[in-house]
Structure formats: C-alpha cells, structure tokens
C-alpha positions as CSV (number, residue, x, y, z in Angstrom):
1,X,54.9,54.2,77.1
2,X,52.9,54.9,73.9
3,X,51.1,57.9,75.7
4,X,54.5,59.0,77.1
5,X,56.1,58.9,73.6
6,X,53.1,61.1,72.5
7,X,54.0,63.7,75.0
8,X,57.4,63.7,73.6
9,X,56.2,64.2,70.0
10,X,53.8,66.8,71.3
11,X,56.7,68.9,72.8
12,X,58.7,68.4,69.6
13,X,56.0,69.4,67.2
14,X,57.6,72.9,67.0
15,X,61.2,72.0,66.4
16,X,62.2,75.4,66.6
17,X,62.1,75.5,70.2
18,X,64.4,72.4,71.1
19,X,66.5,72.4,68.0
20,X,66.6,75.5,65.6
21,X,66.7,78.3,68.3
22,X,69.1,76.6,70.5
23,X,71.3,76.1,67.3
24,X,70.9,79.8,66.3
25,X,71.8,81.1,69.7
26,X,74.8,78.8,69.9
27,X,76.1,79.8,66.3
28,X,75.6,83.5,67.2
29,X,77.3,83.4,70.6
30,X,80.2,81.6,69.0
31,X,80.6,84.1,66.0
32,X,80.4,86.9,68.3
33,X,83.0,85.7,70.8
34,X,85.4,84.9,67.9
35,X,85.0,88.3,66.6
36,X,85.7,89.7,70.2
37,X,88.6,87.5,70.5
38,X,90.2,88.6,67.4
39,X,90.1,92.3,68.6
40,X,91.8,91.4,71.7
41,X,95.8,91.9,71.5
42,X,98.1,89.2,72.7
43,X,98.7,85.6,72.0
44,X,97.5,83.9,75.2
45,X,94.4,81.9,75.3
46,X,91.0,83.8,75.6
47,X,88.0,82.4,77.4
48,X,84.5,83.8,77.4
49,X,81.1,83.1,78.7
50,X,79.3,83.1,75.4
51,X,78.5,79.6,75.5
52,X,76.0,80.1,78.4
53,X,73.6,81.8,76.2
54,X,71.9,78.5,74.8
55,X,72.0,77.0,78.4
56,X,69.9,79.8,79.8
57,X,67.7,79.4,76.9
58,X,66.6,76.1,78.5
59,X,65.2,78.0,81.4
60,X,62.8,79.6,79.0
61,X,62.1,76.3,77.4
62,X,61.1,75.0,80.9
63,X,58.7,77.7,81.5
64,X,57.1,77.4,78.0
65,X,56.7,73.6,78.4
66,X,54.4,74.2,81.4
67,X,52.7,77.4,80.3
68,X,52.1,76.8,76.8
69,X,52.1,73.2,76.2
70,X,50.3,71.9,79.4
71,X,46.9,73.5,78.5
72,X,47.1,72.1,75.0
73,X,47.9,68.6,76.3
74,X,44.6,68.6,78.7
75,X,42.6,69.5,75.6
76,X,44.0,66.4,74.1
77,X,43.1,64.4,77.3
78,X,46.6,63.5,78.1
79,X,47.0,62.6,81.7
80,X,49.0,64.7,84.1
81,X,51.4,61.8,84.8
82,X,52.0,61.2,81.2
83,X,52.6,64.9,80.4
84,X,55.0,65.2,83.4
85,X,57.2,62.1,82.5
86,X,57.1,62.7,78.7
87,X,58.2,66.5,79.4
88,X,61.0,65.5,81.4
89,X,62.2,62.9,79.0
90,X,62.1,65.7,76.4
91,X,64.2,67.7,78.7
92,X,66.6,65.0,79.0
93,X,66.9,64.3,75.4
94,X,67.3,68.2,74.6
95,X,69.8,68.6,77.2
96,X,72.0,65.5,75.9
97,X,71.7,67.0,72.3
98,X,72.9,70.4,73.6
99,X,75.9,68.7,75.6
100,X,76.8,66.9,72.5
101,X,76.8,70.2,70.5
102,X,79.2,71.6,73.2
103,X,81.5,68.6,73.0
104,X,81.6,69.0,69.2
105,X,82.4,72.7,69.5
106,X,85.1,71.9,72.0
107,X,86.7,69.4,69.6
108,X,86.7,72.1,66.8
109,X,88.4,74.6,69.1
110,X,91.0,72.3,70.1
111,X,91.7,71.2,66.4
112,X,91.7,74.9,65.1
113,X,93.7,76.4,68.0
114,X,90.7,78.3,69.2
115,X,89.3,79.3,65.6
116,X,92.8,80.5,64.8
117,X,92.7,83.3,67.5
118,X,93.4,81.1,70.6
119,X,89.8,81.8,71.7
120,X,87.5,79.5,73.5
121,X,83.8,79.2,73.9
122,X,83.3,75.5,74.8
123,X,86.8,74.2,75.7
124,X,87.1,75.7,79.2
125,X,89.9,73.9,81.1
126,X,88.3,73.5,84.3
127,X,85.1,71.9,82.8
128,X,87.1,69.7,80.7
129,X,89.6,68.5,83.4
130,X,87.7,65.2,83.6
131,X,87.9,64.5,80.0
132,X,85.2,64.7,77.2
133,X,82.6,62.5,79.3
134,X,83.0,64.6,82.2
135,X,82.5,67.9,80.2
136,X,79.4,66.1,78.6
137,X,77.9,65.5,82.1
138,X,78.7,69.2,83.2
139,X,76.9,70.6,80.3
140,X,74.1,68.1,80.3
141,X,73.4,69.1,84.0
142,X,73.4,72.6,83.5
143,X,71.0,72.7,80.6
144,X,68.6,70.0,82.5
145,X,68.8,72.0,85.9
146,X,67.7,75.2,84.2
147,X,65.0,73.4,82.3
148,X,63.5,71.8,85.5
149,X,64.1,75.0,87.4
150,X,62.0,76.9,85.0
151,X,59.2,74.1,84.7
152,X,59.1,74.0,88.7
153,X,58.6,77.9,88.8
154,X,56.0,77.7,86.1
155,X,54.3,74.8,88.0
156,X,54.2,76.7,91.1
157,X,52.8,79.6,89.4
158,X,49.9,77.5,87.7
159,X,49.2,75.9,91.1
160,X,49.1,78.9,93.5
161,X,49.6,82.1,91.4
162,X,52.1,84.8,91.4
163,X,52.0,85.5,95.1
164,X,53.3,82.3,96.1
165,X,56.0,82.4,93.3
166,X,57.1,85.7,94.6
167,X,57.3,84.3,98.2
168,X,59.3,81.1,97.1
169,X,61.7,83.4,95.1
170,X,62.2,85.8,98.1
171,X,62.6,82.9,100.4
172,X,65.3,81.3,98.1
173,X,67.1,84.6,98.0
174,X,67.0,85.1,101.7
175,X,68.4,81.5,102.3
176,X,71.2,82.3,99.7
177,X,72.1,85.6,101.6
178,X,71.9,83.8,104.8
179,X,74.4,81.2,103.6
180,X,76.8,84.0,102.2
181,X,76.4,85.9,105.5
182,X,77.3,82.6,107.7
183,X,80.2,81.7,105.5
184,X,81.6,85.2,105.8
185,X,81.1,85.7,109.4
186,X,82.8,82.2,110.1
187,X,85.5,83.1,107.6
188,X,85.1,79.8,105.8
189,X,85.6,81.1,102.2
190,X,89.0,79.4,102.0
191,X,87.5,75.9,103.0
192,X,84.5,76.5,100.6
193,X,87.0,77.3,97.7
194,X,89.1,74.2,98.6
195,X,86.1,72.0,98.7
196,X,84.9,73.3,95.3
197,X,88.4,72.7,93.9
198,X,88.4,69.1,95.3
199,X,85.2,68.4,93.7
200,X,85.8,69.8,90.3
201,X,83.3,70.7,87.7
202,X,82.2,66.9,87.4
203,X,81.6,66.7,91.2
204,X,79.6,69.9,91.2
205,X,77.7,68.5,88.3
206,X,76.8,65.3,90.0
207,X,75.4,67.4,92.9
208,X,73.5,69.3,90.3
209,X,71.8,66.1,89.3
210,X,70.7,65.6,92.8
211,X,69.2,69.1,92.8
212,X,67.5,68.2,89.6
213,X,66.0,65.2,91.3
214,X,64.8,67.4,94.2
215,X,63.3,70.1,92.0
216,X,61.5,67.2,89.8
217,X,59.9,65.8,93.0
218,X,58.9,69.4,93.9
219,X,57.3,70.2,90.6
220,X,55.6,66.8,90.5
221,X,53.8,67.4,93.8
222,X,52.8,70.8,92.7
223,X,51.9,69.5,89.2
224,X,48.7,67.9,90.6
225,X,47.2,71.2,91.6
226,X,48.2,72.9,88.5
227,X,45.3,74.5,86.3
228,X,45.6,74.6,82.6
C-alpha cells in the first residue's frame, strides 16, 4: 500500500496536470460559453458542449501518465504492478475531483438561472435526470473512461509500437462502422433510440464503467510488455 501511495504522489508531483490545467480549461470553457449564450437572442434555455473540454483533456493525461511518468518510475525501481495500481487510483481520484466540479458548476447554474442568461454548461437535463448523484456518476465515468482509453492506447504503443496501435485503431473503426451498417440495414435505429432512452444517462454510465474495467484489463495485460 505504501508503494502504491508513492505512485499516487509521483503522479501528483506536477499538480498542474491533474488540478490546475483542468481548472483553467473548465473556467475558460465556461466563460466562453456564457459570452456566446449572452449573444444569442431569445429567452429560452441555451445548452452547449463547452463542458466537454476538460473531459477530453483526461484522454491526454492518460497518455502522458504512461509515456512520461512510467519511464521515470522505472528509474526509481517502482514495480509495474504498483505503478499500474497507483496510476489507476490517481485516475479515479482525478475523475472524482472533476465530477465534483461539474456538480458545483451545475448547482451554480441552477441558482443563478444560467448565469443570468439562461445558459447551461454543466446542468444538462438529460444528464441530471437521475439527480445529482446520477450526474456525478455520469461525469466521473466519462473522465475515467477517457483517461483509461488514452492510457491503454499509450500502453499498446509502448508494448508493440505504432504499427500495432494503428492496426487496433483501424480495427475498432471497422467494428464501429460495421455496427452502424448492420443497424441501418436492419432498420433498428428506432429500437436503438428507445433502448438508449430507457437506459438514460446513468444506465449508459454504468455500462461505461464496465467498458473501463475491460480496457483496464487490456492495458494491464499489455503493460507487462511495455518498455520504458
């Protein structure tokens, strides 16, 4: 446990990565969104996707956690298992921190009637339909999934090189296109839409956590072959 905590400290040595940069992105995206909302005529509610910016940043953090911090950890004689577990715990803590900020932002938007312009960055009705706890799970899952996705891609790169990463990327794209083709040919988009509506944002987030577990298992298996 002590070695794992040391990995968490190692990942958080540069607090800009997990704290200050996400905060800067979050505040900047909010300010820009509010300015745009203020220029839109009409009194109806205005929704935007500016809040996605810090979530996508977690994809870059996942990559850097593997490509930049892992070689340094090997120079400090940290075992691969301790590094992997400590890094995943750091990702969980960072995702929970970001999700809490999103909840705070949503509360501010509700209290201020969308910053006085009826504009919303964090309080998106479909994501909040299960309440604050449900919204927290949604935002937490999105951040954690993007982190693990980036970490897994970087691990595959470190283990087998750019060729395998390219093959995996093309393969995933073909699978996605194949699923879209199949649903289109079978005219199942109505059923898919109804299924997504029945699951809701919280249900999709829970499936997202299952995907995180699968990605984590893949990255752990590949991690044993990774070179610093």
